[in-house]
LOVEXSE-754230 format. One line per 3 residues: their letters; for each residue y, z, x of N, C-alpha, C. Coordinates in steps of 0.001 Angstrom, whole numbers, padded with zeros to 6 digits. Layout:
A	Y,Z,X,Y,Z,X,Y,Z,X; ...
***
This chain:
XXX	-001175,000000,000840,000000,000000,000000,001225,000000,000875; 002198,-000777,000490,003410,-000895,001293,004413,000186,000985; 004160,001408,001427,005100,002503,001195,006079,002575,002346
XXX	007341,002722,002023,008343,002888,003054,008847,004324,003033; 008670,005059,004124,009191,006423,004138,010711,006407,004208; 011322,007462,003702,012765,007588,003802,013136,007885,005250
XXX	014279,007371,005654,014751,007642,007012,015238,009078,007115; 015276,009596,008344,015770,010959,008552,017170,011095,007980; 017358,012150,007235,018669,012415,006667,018952,011652,005382
XXX	018103,010708,005024,018328,009941,003813,017673,010679,002649; 018438,010974,001657,017936,011728,000509,017827,010792,-000671; 016679,010817,-001323,016493,009995,-002502,017371,010470,-003644
XXX	017867,009549,-004404,018731,009877,-005528,018110,009288,-006772; 017937,010117,-007776,017397,009632,-009031,018465,008884,-009814; 018004,008084,-010747,018890,007339,-011622,018774,007967,-013000
XXX	019891,008215,-013635,019889,008792,-014974,019969,007658,-015988; 018989,007600,-016887,018963,006575,-017919,019932,006904,-019042; 020108,005964,-019978,021044,006186,-021082,020644,007357,-021992
XXX	019358,007694,-022007,018897,008812,-022831,018904,010137,-022081; 019400,010136,-020825,019486,011358,-020032,018269,011629,-019172; 017271,010740,-019193,016066,010907,-018386,016357,010540,-016938
XXX	015877,011367,-016010,016041,011056,-014591,014843,010252,-014109; 015096,009129,-013472,014066,008233,-012966,014138,008236,-011448; 012972,008346,-010796,012921,008372,-009330,011790,007490,-008832
XXX	011935,007029,-007585,010846,006280,-006956,009657,007218,-006766; 008447,006670,-006887,007262,007540,-006729,007232,008304,-005409; 007648,007691,-004322,007603,008391,-003033,008550,009581,-003022
XXX	009665,009473,-003739,010604,010597,-003817,010015,011728,-004658; 009299,011367,-005717,008656,012380,-006561,007595,013127,-005761; 006842,012407,-004931,005806,013041,-004113,006409,014036,-003127
XXX	007629,013759,-002669,008300,014688,-001767,008801,015924,-002519; 009134,015766,-003778,009656,016878,-004582,008568,017832,-005057; 007407,017293,-005404,006331,018109,-005981,005287,018379,-004895
XXX	005237,019608,-004386,004304,019897,-003304,002848,019745,-003749; 002062,019073,-002919,000640,018923,-003179,000263,017770,-004093; 001229,017131,-004718,000930,016010,-005604,000567,014795,-004766
XXX	-000547,014156,-005111,-001006,012986,-004363,-000633,011718,-005108; -000489,010638,-004348,-000116,009348,-004937,-001165,008883,-005948; -002435,009105,-005656,-003502,008683,-006569,-003406,009423,-007905
XXX	-003038,010699,-007862,-002887,011472,-009092,-001727,010933,-009912; -000603,010682,-009251,000561,010129,-009943,000227,008766,-010545; -000449,007911,-009785,-000849,006592,-010291,-001769,006718,-011502
XXX	-002661,007707,-011477,-003569,007929,-012601,-002790,008328,-013846; -001827,009222,-013700,-001018,009646,-014843,-000244,008465,-015422; 000272,007606,-014531,001026,006429,-014991,000100,005479,-015732
XXX	-001068,005196,-015171,-001973,004228,-015792,-002520,004730,-017132; -002629,006054,-017295,-003106,006617,-018556,-001987,006853,-019563; -000750,006527,-019169,000373,006660,-020092,000938,008061,-020206
XXX	000567,008948,-019299,001088,010315,-019316,002489,010383,-018722; 002776,009470,-017787,004072,009404,-017116,004625,007998,-017307; 005870,007918,-017773,006495,006615,-017988,006930,005986,-016672
XXX	006777,004661,-016586,007218,003903,-015415,007978,002678,-015909; 009076,002399,-015239,009812,001162,-015491,010094,000533,-014136; 010545,-000690,-014160,010881,-001382,-012919,012382,-001596,-012862
XXX	012970,-001246,-011721,014405,-001442,-011547,014740,-002931,-011557; 013783,-003757,-011162,013949,-005216,-011209,012790,-005774,-012034; 012930,-005807,-013383,011809,-006205,-014241,011344,-007641,-014029
XXX	012228,-008515,-013589,011846,-009917,-013416,010772,-010074,-012340; 010863,-009313,-011271,009898,-009420,-010178,008917,-008247,-010147; 009085,-007297,-011047,008267,-006086,-011094,008297,-005346,-009759
XXX	009483,-005281,-009204,009680,-004538,-007954,010449,-003261,-008239; 010412,-002386,-007296,011108,-001109,-007365,010705,-000277,-008584; 009448,000147,-008641,009045,000995,-009768,009702,002368,-009676
XXX	010068,002904,-010808,010594,004265,-010888,009856,004974,-012017; 009632,006271,-011849,008913,007058,-012849,009848,008122,-013414; 009546,008556,-014629,010358,009574,-015306,010026,010948,-014720
XXX	010986,011549,-014057,010771,012845,-013412,010378,013938,-014413; 011000,014028,-015593,010568,015071,-016532,009103,014936,-016949; 008611,013709,-017079,007202,013505,-017429,006288,014054,-016335
XXX	006647,013785,-015086,005836,014254,-013954,005822,015783,-013921; 006998,016385,-014037,007079,017843,-013972,006347,018499,-015138; 006460,017911,-016316,005769,018461,-017484,004252,018370,-017314
XXX	003773,017238,-016838,002325,017068,-016675,001784,017954,-015556; 002546,018090,-014494,002143,018956,-013385,002075,020409,-013842; 003064,020855,-014605,003074,022240,-015097,001903,022490,-016043
XXX	001615,021539,-016913,000500,021699,-017848,-000827,021786,-017101; -000995,020970,-016072,-002228,020999,-015290,-002374,022326,-014553; -001267,022833,-014025,-001309,024106,-013305,-001620,025250,-014253
XXX	-000971,025273,-015417,-001206,026345,-016383,-002623,026316,-016946; -003202,025128,-017034,-004572,025012,-017539,-005594,025445,-016494; -005145,025653,-015268,-006038,026133,-014225,-006763,025035,-013475
XXX	-006278,023809,-013560,-006932,022722,-012829,-006538,022786,-011371; -007545,022624,-010507,-007252,022558,-009081,-007360,021109,-008629; -006670,020792,-007580,-006676,019425,-007063,-007920,019183,-006231
XXX	-008245,017939,-006056,-009347,017582,-005185,-010175,016467,-005775; -011127,016018,-005008,-011959,014899,-005427,-012737,015225,-006697; -013237,016426,-006770,-013968,016850,-007971,-013144,017929,-008666
XXX	-012083,017491,-009297,-011168,018446,-009938,-011907,019226,-011013; -011661,020505,-011039,-012299,021384,-012007,-011381,022555,-012296; -011660,023220,-013362,-010876,024411,-013678,-011269,025533,-012728
XXX	-010264,026291,-012343,-010540,027454,-011500,-011034,028579,-012385; -011736,029503,-011809,-012271,030615,-012597,-011142,031467,-013140; -011344,031977,-014321,-010354,032860,-014927,-009289,032123,-015706
X	-009349,030817,-015727,-008322,030069,-016444,-008871,029524,-017742
***
């Protein structure tokens, strides 16, 4: 995958949509949410849990995801007791 890391000192800036939703590049979201993997984020997007739009719809370049969707889904997974990993499972006591 052609991921470009941010340069030193360069801070990602989200874009606020007309409805007030903050949209960010997936790589910026991965930097914000500790432990979140790209494959997990891609899975949420493909299953429709996280909205994705393209900043350039004609070429389908520059995908951005809805930050509130990511944070909401991450919080729900954490509260449900799911642990990360290849064989994700609920932790005991949850």
